[in-house]
N, C-alpha and C positions, 0 to 999 in steps of 0.2 A: 614063250607062248602064254598069253593071258588066260588065267583060269577064271571062268565065269561062275557066279553064284546066283541062285534064284530060289525063291520060296515064298510061302504064305506066312504072314506075321499077324497074330491077333492083338488088337488093342483092347484089353479087358480091364474091368474095374467096376466099382459101385457107381451109382448115378452122380453126375456133376463133378467128376474128378478131372475133366479136361481131355477126354479121349478124342472127341471130334475136333477140338481146337488143335490138338497135337497132329492129327491126321492132316488137317488143312495146312499146317505149318510145314510138315514133312513134304507134302506134295507140291506146295507153293501155289496152291489154288484152292478156292472154297468148293469143297465137294460135300462135306457134311454140315448140316445146319447146326447152329449153336445158340443156346439161350440159357439163362441162369435158372432153369427149372428142371426138376427130375423128369426123366423119360422123354426128353426132347428127341433123342435118337431112338427110333422104333424098328429099324431094319438094318440088316447087314449091308454095309457099303464098302466096296472095294476101291482103294486108291492105289494106283500103280506108280512107283517111283523107279525110273530107269537111270542108273549111274553108268559110269564107263565100264565097270567090271561086275556089276550086280543089278538085279532087278528085284525090288522088294514089293510084294503085293500085300499091302496093309488091309486088314479087315476091321473096320470100325464096328463096334457092337453096342447094343443097348446096355444101359447100366444094370448090373446084377443087383436086384434088390432083395431084401431079407424076406424069406418065406415065413409068414405068420398068419394063422387063421385061414379063412377061405379067400382065395384069390379070384379076381375076375379073369375071364378068358384072355383079355388083353395082357394082364400081368403075367399069366402063365406063358403066353406066346413070347413076350419079351425075354423072360428067363431062358426059355427053350432056345431062342435064337442065339443068345449070347453063349450058352454052354455048347451049342452044336459045333462051334468052330474048333473045339478042342479035339475033335475027331480027325481033322485034316490039316491043321496048320503045322508049320515046322518050328516056329518060335512063338512064345507068348510074351508080350510086353504088358506087365501088370501095373496099372497106374494107381497110386495112392496119393493122398493130399497131405503135404507137410503142414503142421506137425500133428495131424489128426489120425486117430485109429478108431474105427467104429465097428459095431456088430456086423454091418454089411461087409466091411473089409474082412472080418473074420470069416464070414460066410464064403467070400471069394477064395480065401486061403484054403478052406476045406474042399471046395469044388476043384481047385487046382491039383489036389492030391492025386487025381487020376491021370494027370498029364505027365508023360515021361520025358518030353522034350525040354530044351533049355527055356528057362523063365528069367526074363530081365525085369527087375523092379525099377520102375521109373517113378521117382518121388517128385511130384509136380507142385507148382505154386510156391517154390522156395523163395521167390522174389517178395512174397508177402510177409516173410519172417524178418522183422526188424532186428531182433536179437539173434544173430546167427549161432550163438553158443547153444541155443536150444536145438539146433539141427543135428549135431553130432550124436547126442544121446538117443534121439529118435531113430537115426540111421542104424545105430548099434542094436537097438531093440528090434528093428525090422530084420536085420541080418540074422538074428537068432531064430526067426520063425520058419525059415526054409533055406535050403541050399540054392541060392540064386546064382545064375551065371555071372551076373554083374548087377550092381546097384548104381543108378545114375540119377543124381539130383538135377532138376531142370525147371524151366519156366516156359511152358508151351506158348503162353500168350505173347511173349516177346522174343522167343527163340533161344533163350539162354541155355547152352549146353545140349541143344537138340542135335547138332552135328555129331557130338560125342556119342549120343544114343544111336544115331544112324550108323556110325562106325562099328559099334558093338554088335548091332543087329547083323550087319554085313558079314562079320567074321563068323557068325553062328549059322548062316544059311548053308544049305547043302550045295555042293558043286553041281552045276547043271546049266542047260541052255535057258534063255529067256522064255517066259511063259506067255508073254503078250508082245505085240509090236511095240517098238521103243517109243513111239509117239503117243500111245494110248495111255490115258490117265485114269479111266474107270470103266467098269462094265455097266454102270447105271445108265439107263436111257434118259433122254432129254425129258420125256414125259414124266418119269419118276422124279427127276430133279426139279421140275416145275412144281409138282405137288409139294415137295419138301420145302421149297422156298416160300410158298404160300403159308404153310404150317409154321415156318419159322417166324414170319411177320406177325401171325396171329399170337404166337407164344410171347414175342417181345412186346407187342402193343398192349395185349390184354393183361399180361402178368398174373396177378392174383385173381383176377376175374375170369381167367381162362377156364372154360369147362374142361374137366379132365378128359371126358369122352368126346373128343373132337378129332376128326380126321379129314383129309382132303382127297377127293377122287377127280382125276382128269377125265372128263367125258368126251372131250374132243381136242385133238392136237393135229392141226392141219398146216402143212408147209406150203406156202404160195410164193415161191421165189425167195426174196429177201424178207418176207413177212411170215410170222407164225401166228395162227389163230388158235387160242386156247380157251376152252370152256371148262371151268372148274366148279365142282360142288363141294361145299364145306358141310360135312355132316355133323350134327349134334344129336343129343338124345332127348332133349325136352324143348318145348316151345319157348320157355323162359330163356334158355341158352341161346336160342336163335336171335332174340332181341339184343343180347349182350354182344354177339359177334357183329351184328349189323350196326349197332351204335345209334346215337341220336341222329335222326334224319339220314341214316346211312353213312355217317362220317367215318366210323371205324372201318367198315368194309371198303370204302373208297381208298382210305389210307393204306390198308393192307394190299389192295390191288396195285396202287401206285408203286409202293416199295418193292413188291414182288416183281412187277413188270420191269422195273429198272434193273434189278438183279438178273433177271432172265436175259435181258438184252445184252448185258455185259457177258454173261456166261455163254449164251448161244451165238453172240456176234451177229444178231439179226434183230429187226424190229419185231415187237410182240404186241398183238392185240389180245388183251386178257379180259374175259368176262367171268364174274364169280356169282354164285348163288349159294344161299344158306338153306339147307333142308333138314328136316327132323327124321331120324330113324331110331325109334325107341329101342334101348337095350342093345345096341350094336356091339358095344365093347365087352359084353358078357355072353356073346353068341358066336360059337366057333364057326358056324356057317356064314354068318354075316361078316366076320373077320376075313374069311377066305375071299368072299366076293369083293371086299374092299382092298384087296392086295396084301393081306397078312397071311401069305401062303407058307407052306412048310419051309423052314430055313434051309438055304443051300449056299454054295459058293457064288452063285450067280445072282 
Protein backbone atom coordinates (compact mmCIF):
# COMPACT_ATOMS: atom_id res chain seq x y z
CA UNK A 1 0.00 0.00 0.00
CA UNK A 2 1.36 3.41 -1.02
CA UNK A 3 2.15 5.77 1.85
CA UNK A 4 1.14 9.32 0.91
CA UNK A 5 2.88 12.42 2.18
CA UNK A 6 1.57 15.97 2.17
CA UNK A 7 2.46 19.29 3.77
CA UNK A 8 3.34 22.95 3.53
CA UNK A 9 6.83 24.05 2.48
CA UNK A 10 8.02 27.65 2.83
CA UNK A 11 10.41 29.15 0.29
CA UNK A 12 12.30 31.66 2.42
CA UNK A 13 15.24 33.98 1.88
CA UNK A 14 16.41 37.52 1.34
CA UNK A 15 15.22 39.49 -1.73
CA UNK A 16 16.32 38.39 -5.19
CA UNK A 17 17.67 34.92 -4.38
CA UNK A 18 15.26 33.21 -6.81
CA UNK A 19 12.34 32.03 -4.65
CA UNK A 20 9.66 32.85 -7.22
CA UNK A 21 11.72 31.43 -10.08
CA UNK A 22 12.12 28.21 -8.10
CA UNK A 23 8.39 28.00 -7.35
CA UNK A 24 7.51 28.41 -11.04
CA UNK A 25 10.07 25.75 -11.97
CA UNK A 26 8.74 23.27 -9.38
CA UNK A 27 5.10 23.79 -10.35
CA UNK A 28 5.84 23.82 -14.07
CA UNK A 29 3.79 26.98 -14.60
CA UNK A 30 4.20 30.68 -13.95
CA UNK A 31 2.40 31.51 -10.70
CA UNK A 32 4.77 33.99 -9.06
CA UNK A 33 5.91 37.09 -10.91
CA UNK A 34 9.66 37.55 -11.30
CA UNK A 35 11.88 40.57 -11.92
CA UNK A 36 15.47 41.56 -11.09
CA UNK A 37 14.33 44.03 -8.44
CA UNK A 38 13.89 43.67 -4.66
CA UNK A 39 10.38 43.27 -3.27
CA UNK A 40 8.85 42.00 -6.51
CA UNK A 41 7.02 39.38 -4.41
CA UNK A 42 4.72 41.14 -1.92
CA UNK A 43 2.21 38.44 -0.98
CA UNK A 44 2.21 34.82 0.11
CA UNK A 45 1.51 32.69 -2.95
CA UNK A 46 0.67 28.99 -2.71
CA UNK A 47 1.82 26.65 -5.47
CA UNK A 48 0.55 23.07 -5.27
CA UNK A 49 2.61 20.24 -6.72
CA UNK A 50 0.91 16.85 -6.79
CA UNK A 51 3.14 13.83 -7.38
CA UNK A 52 2.21 10.13 -7.45
CA UNK A 53 2.81 9.69 -3.72
CA UNK A 54 3.05 13.23 -2.35
CA UNK A 55 1.49 16.67 -2.46
CA UNK A 56 3.82 19.59 -1.75
CA UNK A 57 2.17 22.94 -1.02
CA UNK A 58 4.87 25.54 -1.58
CA UNK A 59 4.48 28.97 0.00
CA UNK A 60 6.40 31.65 -1.90
CA UNK A 61 7.24 34.55 0.43
CA UNK A 62 8.42 38.16 0.11
CA UNK A 63 12.17 38.57 0.51
CA UNK A 64 13.17 39.12 4.14
CA UNK A 65 15.04 42.40 4.27
CA UNK A 66 17.26 43.73 7.00
CA UNK A 67 15.56 45.76 9.70
CA UNK A 68 17.36 49.08 10.05
CA UNK A 69 15.98 52.45 11.12
CA UNK A 70 12.35 53.35 10.63
CA UNK A 71 10.52 51.13 8.16
CA UNK A 72 7.55 52.03 6.02
CA UNK A 73 4.31 50.20 6.71
CA UNK A 74 4.80 48.27 3.45
CA UNK A 75 8.25 47.05 4.54
CA UNK A 76 6.86 45.94 7.89
CA UNK A 77 4.04 44.09 6.12
CA UNK A 78 6.48 42.24 3.82
CA UNK A 79 8.61 41.03 6.72
CA UNK A 80 5.52 40.03 8.73
CA UNK A 81 4.16 38.08 5.77
CA UNK A 82 7.41 36.17 5.28
CA UNK A 83 7.92 35.32 8.97
CA UNK A 84 4.24 34.33 9.48
CA UNK A 85 4.75 31.09 7.53
CA UNK A 86 7.06 29.70 10.22
CA UNK A 87 4.03 29.14 12.45
CA UNK A 88 2.39 26.55 10.19
CA UNK A 89 4.70 25.09 7.53
CA UNK A 90 6.15 21.59 7.87
CA UNK A 91 9.44 22.26 6.06
CA UNK A 92 11.47 25.38 5.24
CA UNK A 93 13.53 25.64 2.07
CA UNK A 94 15.95 28.49 2.72
CA UNK A 95 17.43 29.94 -0.46
CA UNK A 96 20.82 31.65 -0.54
CA UNK A 97 22.76 32.80 -3.57
CA UNK A 98 26.13 31.21 -4.35
CA UNK A 99 28.74 32.33 -3.49
CA UNK A 100 27.38 35.38 -1.58
CA UNK A 101 26.60 35.81 2.10
CA UNK A 102 25.06 39.11 3.23
CA UNK A 103 23.74 40.78 6.37
CA UNK A 104 20.25 39.95 5.18
CA UNK A 105 21.17 36.25 4.95
CA UNK A 106 22.46 36.50 8.52
CA UNK A 107 19.15 38.07 9.53
CA UNK A 108 17.21 35.17 7.98
CA UNK A 109 19.43 32.73 9.90
CA UNK A 110 18.50 34.41 13.19
CA UNK A 111 14.78 34.37 12.33
CA UNK A 112 14.97 30.64 11.59
CA UNK A 113 16.20 29.95 15.12
CA UNK A 114 12.56 29.77 16.27
CA UNK A 115 11.63 27.14 13.67
CA UNK A 116 11.94 23.60 15.02
CA UNK A 117 11.06 21.69 11.83
CA UNK A 118 13.44 20.52 9.10
CA UNK A 119 15.30 23.22 7.13
CA UNK A 120 16.73 22.48 3.70
CA UNK A 121 19.37 24.90 2.45
CA UNK A 122 19.02 25.47 -1.30
CA UNK A 123 22.11 27.15 -2.72
CA UNK A 124 20.86 28.83 -5.88
CA UNK A 125 22.55 30.29 -8.99
CA UNK A 126 25.48 27.85 -8.95
CA UNK A 127 25.37 28.01 -12.77
CA UNK A 128 26.85 31.51 -12.53
CA UNK A 129 30.05 30.30 -10.86
CA UNK A 130 32.65 29.79 -13.56
CA UNK A 131 35.27 28.45 -11.14
CA UNK A 132 33.47 25.59 -9.38
CA UNK A 133 36.34 25.20 -6.90
CA UNK A 134 34.91 28.30 -5.14
CA UNK A 135 31.68 26.44 -4.39
CA UNK A 136 32.94 23.76 -2.00
CA UNK A 137 34.45 26.15 0.62
CA UNK A 138 31.23 28.20 0.46
CA UNK A 139 29.11 25.09 1.08
CA UNK A 140 31.37 24.05 3.99
CA UNK A 141 30.98 27.47 5.56
CA UNK A 142 27.19 27.33 5.19
CA UNK A 143 27.05 23.86 6.74
CA UNK A 144 28.67 25.22 9.90
CA UNK A 145 25.93 27.81 10.45
CA UNK A 146 23.07 25.44 11.34
CA UNK A 147 22.13 21.78 11.41
CA UNK A 148 20.44 21.51 8.01
CA UNK A 149 18.44 18.48 6.94
CA UNK A 150 20.16 18.71 3.57
CA UNK A 151 22.15 21.20 1.47
CA UNK A 152 21.20 21.21 -2.22
CA UNK A 153 23.15 23.28 -4.79
CA UNK A 154 20.92 24.15 -7.77
CA UNK A 155 20.06 26.58 -10.56
CA UNK A 156 16.36 27.41 -10.49
CA UNK A 157 16.53 29.36 -13.75
CA UNK A 158 17.36 26.28 -15.83
CA UNK A 159 16.19 23.49 -13.51
CA UNK A 160 19.62 22.05 -12.60
CA UNK A 161 19.23 19.76 -9.56
CA UNK A 162 15.66 20.95 -8.85
CA UNK A 163 14.38 17.36 -9.00
CA UNK A 164 16.91 16.42 -6.29
CA UNK A 165 15.48 19.20 -4.10
CA UNK A 166 11.97 17.93 -4.75
CA UNK A 167 13.00 14.42 -3.64
CA UNK A 168 14.57 15.74 -0.43
CA UNK A 169 11.43 17.73 0.40
CA UNK A 170 9.16 14.75 -0.26
CA UNK A 171 11.09 12.61 2.24
CA UNK A 172 10.69 15.27 4.93
CA UNK A 173 6.92 15.74 4.58
CA UNK A 174 4.60 14.21 7.17
CA UNK A 175 2.54 11.17 6.21
CA UNK A 176 -1.02 12.20 5.37
CA UNK A 177 -3.73 12.61 2.75
CA UNK A 178 -3.57 15.23 0.04
CA UNK A 179 -4.63 18.71 1.16
CA UNK A 180 -6.03 19.91 -2.18
CA UNK A 181 -7.56 18.32 -5.30
CA UNK A 182 -4.83 16.78 -7.48
CA UNK A 183 -5.52 19.13 -10.40
CA UNK A 184 -5.35 22.35 -8.34
CA UNK A 185 -2.19 24.45 -8.83
CA UNK A 186 -2.82 27.41 -6.51
CA UNK A 187 -5.28 29.04 -4.15
CA UNK A 188 -4.71 32.45 -5.76
CA UNK A 189 -7.68 33.92 -7.63
CA UNK A 190 -7.53 34.96 -11.28
CA UNK A 191 -8.23 38.50 -10.10
CA UNK A 192 -5.11 38.42 -7.91
CA UNK A 193 -2.98 36.87 -10.66
CA UNK A 194 -4.12 39.58 -13.11
CA UNK A 195 -2.96 42.34 -10.76
CA UNK A 196 0.38 40.60 -10.23
CA UNK A 197 1.01 40.23 -13.97
CA UNK A 198 0.44 43.95 -14.51
CA UNK A 199 2.85 44.76 -11.67
CA UNK A 200 5.44 42.42 -13.15
CA UNK A 201 5.33 44.20 -16.51
CA UNK A 202 5.69 47.58 -14.80
CA UNK A 203 8.67 46.29 -12.83
CA UNK A 204 10.40 44.89 -15.90
CA UNK A 205 9.70 47.79 -18.26
CA UNK A 206 10.46 50.65 -15.87
CA UNK A 207 13.40 49.03 -14.05
CA UNK A 208 15.32 51.82 -12.27
CA UNK A 209 12.59 54.37 -12.98
CA UNK A 210 9.98 52.28 -11.19
CA UNK A 211 8.38 54.16 -8.30
CA UNK A 212 8.92 52.05 -5.18
CA UNK A 213 5.43 52.89 -3.96
CA UNK A 214 3.46 51.38 -6.82
CA UNK A 215 0.69 48.81 -6.59
CA UNK A 216 -2.13 47.45 -8.76
CA UNK A 217 -5.79 47.10 -7.84
CA UNK A 218 -8.35 45.24 -9.97
CA UNK A 219 -11.56 47.27 -9.87
CA UNK A 220 -13.51 45.07 -12.25
CA UNK A 221 -13.13 41.43 -13.32
CA UNK A 222 -16.13 40.33 -15.37
CA UNK A 223 -16.38 37.00 -17.20
CA UNK A 224 -18.49 37.00 -20.38
CA UNK A 225 -18.25 33.49 -21.80
CA UNK A 226 -14.81 33.18 -23.43
CA UNK A 227 -13.99 36.84 -22.70
CA UNK A 228 -12.77 38.45 -19.47
CA UNK A 229 -13.11 42.22 -19.02
CA UNK A 230 -10.58 43.63 -16.56
CA UNK A 231 -10.34 47.20 -15.29
CA UNK A 232 -7.13 47.85 -13.33
CA UNK A 233 -5.86 50.86 -11.41
CA UNK A 234 -2.13 51.43 -10.98
CA UNK A 235 -1.65 53.41 -7.77
CA UNK A 236 1.35 55.69 -7.25
CA UNK A 237 2.12 58.22 -4.51
CA UNK A 238 3.00 61.36 -6.47
CA UNK A 239 1.87 63.12 -9.63
CA UNK A 240 5.41 62.93 -11.06
CA UNK A 241 5.31 59.13 -10.71
CA UNK A 242 2.10 59.04 -12.68
CA UNK A 243 3.90 60.50 -15.68
CA UNK A 244 6.67 57.90 -15.42
CA UNK A 245 4.18 55.03 -15.50
CA UNK A 246 2.16 56.47 -18.39
CA UNK A 247 5.25 57.31 -20.47
CA UNK A 248 5.61 59.53 -23.52
CA UNK A 249 2.15 59.86 -25.13
CA UNK A 250 1.01 56.81 -23.14
CA UNK A 251 3.60 54.47 -24.71
CA UNK A 252 4.74 52.77 -21.47
CA UNK A 253 1.22 52.13 -20.21
CA UNK A 254 0.16 50.69 -23.59
CA UNK A 255 3.12 48.32 -23.64
CA UNK A 256 2.44 47.23 -20.03
CA UNK A 257 -1.16 46.53 -21.00
CA UNK A 258 -0.21 44.59 -24.12
CA UNK A 259 2.31 42.33 -22.37
CA UNK A 260 0.07 41.75 -19.34
CA UNK A 261 -2.94 40.93 -21.53
CA UNK A 262 -0.96 38.36 -23.54
CA UNK A 263 0.22 36.66 -20.32
CA UNK A 264 -3.31 36.66 -18.91
CA UNK A 265 -4.71 35.07 -22.06
CA UNK A 266 -2.15 32.27 -21.80
CA UNK A 267 -2.81 31.77 -18.09
CA UNK A 268 -6.61 32.01 -18.18
CA UNK A 269 -7.03 30.32 -21.60
CA UNK A 270 -9.53 33.04 -22.59
CA UNK A 271 -9.55 36.33 -24.45
CA UNK A 272 -8.89 39.33 -22.22
CA UNK A 273 -10.04 42.93 -22.63
CA UNK A 274 -7.78 44.97 -20.33
CA UNK A 275 -8.09 48.65 -19.46
CA UNK A 276 -5.63 50.38 -17.12
CA UNK A 277 -5.61 53.73 -15.36
CA UNK A 278 -2.92 55.42 -13.28
CA UNK A 279 -4.06 57.25 -10.14
CA UNK A 280 -2.36 59.03 -7.25
CA UNK A 281 -2.94 58.08 -3.61
CA UNK A 282 -0.43 59.96 -1.50
CA UNK A 283 1.41 58.02 1.19
CA UNK A 284 -0.39 54.71 0.66
CA UNK A 285 2.75 52.63 1.29
CA UNK A 286 3.17 54.07 4.79
CA UNK A 287 -0.49 53.86 5.83
CA UNK A 288 -1.67 50.61 7.44
CA UNK A 289 -5.32 51.32 6.62
CA UNK A 290 -4.54 52.11 2.98
CA UNK A 291 -2.48 48.92 2.72
CA UNK A 292 -5.41 46.82 3.92
CA UNK A 293 -7.81 48.49 1.47
CA UNK A 294 -5.39 47.69 -1.36
CA UNK A 295 -5.21 43.99 -0.53
CA UNK A 296 -2.26 43.90 1.89
CA UNK A 297 -4.26 42.12 4.58
CA UNK A 298 -3.07 40.07 7.53
CA UNK A 299 -0.90 37.24 6.17
CA UNK A 300 -2.45 33.77 6.18
CA UNK A 301 -2.22 30.47 4.31
CA UNK A 302 -4.90 31.53 1.86
